C-alpha positions as CSV (number, residue, x, y, z in Angstrom):
1,M,-123.9,25.8,-9.0
2,G,-122.6,28.8,-10.8
3,D,-123.3,31.1,-7.9
4,R,-121.1,29.2,-5.4
5,G,-117.8,29.9,-7.1
6,K,-118.3,33.6,-8.0
7,N,-117.9,35.2,-4.5
8,S,-116.1,32.4,-2.7
9,S,-112.6,34.0,-3.1
10,S,-113.7,37.4,-1.9
11,T,-115.7,36.1,1.1
12,L,-113.3,33.4,2.3
13,S,-110.2,34.9,3.6
14,P,-108.0,33.6,6.4
15,D,-109.0,36.6,8.5
16,T,-112.7,35.7,8.2
17,Y,-112.3,32.6,10.4
18,H,-109.2,33.4,12.4
19,P,-109.0,37.1,13.1
20,S,-105.6,38.3,14.4
21,P,-105.9,41.5,16.3
22,K,-102.8,43.7,16.2
23,G,-100.7,43.5,19.3
24,K,-102.1,40.2,20.5
25,E,-99.2,38.1,21.8
26,M,-98.9,34.4,22.4
27,N,-98.9,35.0,26.1
28,D,-102.5,36.1,25.9
29,H,-103.7,32.5,25.1
30,T,-104.7,31.1,28.5
31,V,-106.4,28.0,27.1
32,L,-103.3,27.0,25.0
33,K,-101.0,27.6,28.0
34,V,-103.2,25.4,30.3
35,I,-103.3,22.6,27.6
36,V,-99.5,22.6,27.2
37,R,-99.0,22.7,30.9
38,L,-101.3,19.6,31.3
39,L,-99.8,17.7,28.3
40,L,-96.1,18.3,29.0
41,P,-95.8,15.7,31.8
42,F,-97.4,13.1,29.6
43,I,-95.1,14.0,26.7
44,L,-92.1,13.6,28.9
45,M,-93.4,10.4,30.5
46,Y,-94.0,9.0,27.0
47,A,-90.4,9.9,26.1
48,F,-89.1,7.9,29.2
49,Y,-91.4,5.0,28.2
50,V,-89.9,5.0,24.7
51,Q,-86.4,5.3,26.1
52,F,-86.6,2.4,28.6
53,H,-88.6,0.0,26.4
54,G,-86.6,0.7,23.2
55,E,-84.4,-2.4,23.4
56,A,-87.5,-4.7,23.6
57,S,-89.9,-2.8,21.3
58,P,-89.8,0.0,18.7
59,G,-88.2,3.0,20.1
60,G,-85.0,3.8,21.9
61,G,-82.7,6.6,22.6
62,F,-83.0,8.6,19.3
63,Q,-86.8,8.6,19.4
64,A,-87.0,9.3,23.1
65,G,-84.5,12.2,22.7
66,I,-86.7,13.8,19.9
67,I,-89.9,13.4,22.0
68,F,-88.3,14.8,25.1
69,A,-86.9,17.8,23.2
70,S,-90.2,18.4,21.4
71,G,-92.0,18.7,24.8
72,F,-89.7,21.5,25.9
73,I,-89.9,23.1,22.4
74,V,-93.7,23.1,22.5
75,Y,-93.5,24.7,26.0
76,S,-91.2,27.3,24.7
77,L,-93.4,28.1,21.7
78,V,-96.4,28.7,23.9
79,Y,-94.7,30.5,26.8
80,D,-91.3,32.0,25.9
81,I,-87.8,30.9,25.0
82,E,-86.4,32.9,27.9
83,L,-88.6,31.1,30.3
84,L,-87.4,27.8,28.9
85,K,-83.8,28.9,29.3
86,R,-84.5,29.5,33.0
87,I,-85.9,26.0,33.3
88,M,-83.3,24.3,31.0
89,P,-80.2,26.6,30.9
90,L,-77.9,26.5,27.9
91,M,-75.0,25.3,30.1
92,A,-77.1,22.4,31.4
93,V,-78.0,21.4,27.8
94,R,-74.3,21.4,26.9
95,V,-73.5,19.3,30.0
96,I,-76.2,16.8,29.1
97,S,-74.7,16.6,25.6
98,A,-71.2,15.9,26.9
99,L,-72.5,13.3,29.4
100,G,-74.4,11.5,26.7
101,I,-71.4,11.3,24.5
102,L,-69.2,10.2,27.4
103,L,-71.7,7.5,28.4
104,Y,-71.7,6.1,24.9
105,A,-67.9,6.2,24.5
106,G,-67.4,5.1,28.1
107,T,-69.4,2.0,27.6
108,G,-67.1,1.1,24.7
109,I,-64.0,1.9,26.7
110,V,-65.1,-0.3,29.6
111,S,-65.6,-3.1,27.1
112,I,-62.1,-2.6,25.8
113,A,-60.7,-2.4,29.4
114,K,-62.3,-5.8,30.2
115,G,-60.7,-7.5,27.2
116,G,-63.4,-7.1,24.5
117,N,-63.9,-5.0,21.5
118,F,-65.3,-1.5,21.5
119,L,-69.0,-1.8,22.4
120,D,-68.8,-5.6,22.9
121,Y,-71.4,-5.6,25.6
122,S,-70.9,-9.2,26.7
123,F,-67.8,-8.1,28.7
124,L,-69.7,-5.7,30.8
125,R,-71.1,-8.4,33.2
126,L,-70.1,-12.0,34.0
127,D,-73.2,-13.3,32.3
128,N,-73.2,-12.5,28.5
129,L,-77.0,-11.9,28.4
130,Q,-76.9,-9.5,31.3
131,G,-73.9,-7.7,29.8
132,Q,-75.8,-7.3,26.5
133,E,-78.9,-5.9,28.3
134,L,-76.7,-3.5,30.4
135,G,-74.7,-2.3,27.4
136,I,-77.7,-1.7,25.2
137,M,-79.5,0.2,27.9
138,L,-76.4,2.4,28.6
139,I,-75.9,3.1,24.9
140,E,-79.6,4.0,24.4
141,I,-79.5,6.4,27.4
142,G,-76.4,8.1,26.0
143,V,-78.0,8.4,22.5
144,G,-81.2,9.8,24.1
145,M,-79.3,12.4,26.1
146,T,-77.2,13.4,23.1
147,V,-80.1,13.7,20.7
148,F,-82.2,15.7,23.2
149,S,-79.4,18.1,23.9
150,V,-78.4,18.6,20.2
151,I,-82.0,19.3,19.2
152,M,-82.3,21.8,22.1
153,L,-79.0,23.5,21.1
154,I,-80.3,23.8,17.6
155,F,-83.5,25.3,18.8
156,Y,-81.7,27.7,21.1
157,S,-79.4,28.8,18.3
158,F,-82.4,29.5,16.0
159,G,-84.2,31.4,18.9
160,E,-81.2,33.7,19.3
161,R,-80.9,34.7,15.6
162,P,-81.1,38.4,15.0
163,G,-84.6,39.5,14.0
164,N,-86.4,36.9,16.2
165,D,-87.9,39.5,18.5
166,A,-91.5,38.7,17.6
């Protein structure tokens, strides 16, 4: 029992099990790239599931936006942020952000224009229940778009910080 603890600190170092050769970049990890490429569609599909079933079960726009953004961020971490910017340009992310806010606010403005209060969904359709369902769905989509785009904008801003060349 005394022999186990004597040399354990000298023989167990992080480099013993996970050697990191100098100059080895993330783009050399073929298995990791294949796994991310296979999982990304499922991550995005799950985000859509959470988005469109959020009013009837746990989930909704906020959770879906986070899941959707995390799929793109994982892709960027394995491949490259510049490749992600070609797939999802910064201007497109800004437009999605603006559209999400406009969808949220526009739903409230339509409610006011039809004689209700701001975000009073029952005025969106003739049937109150259908108006509630439509209003909740539009609000959740707007929240999802906004959360996704804000998380992506934060990630892009951290990726462009000076000294992030590695």
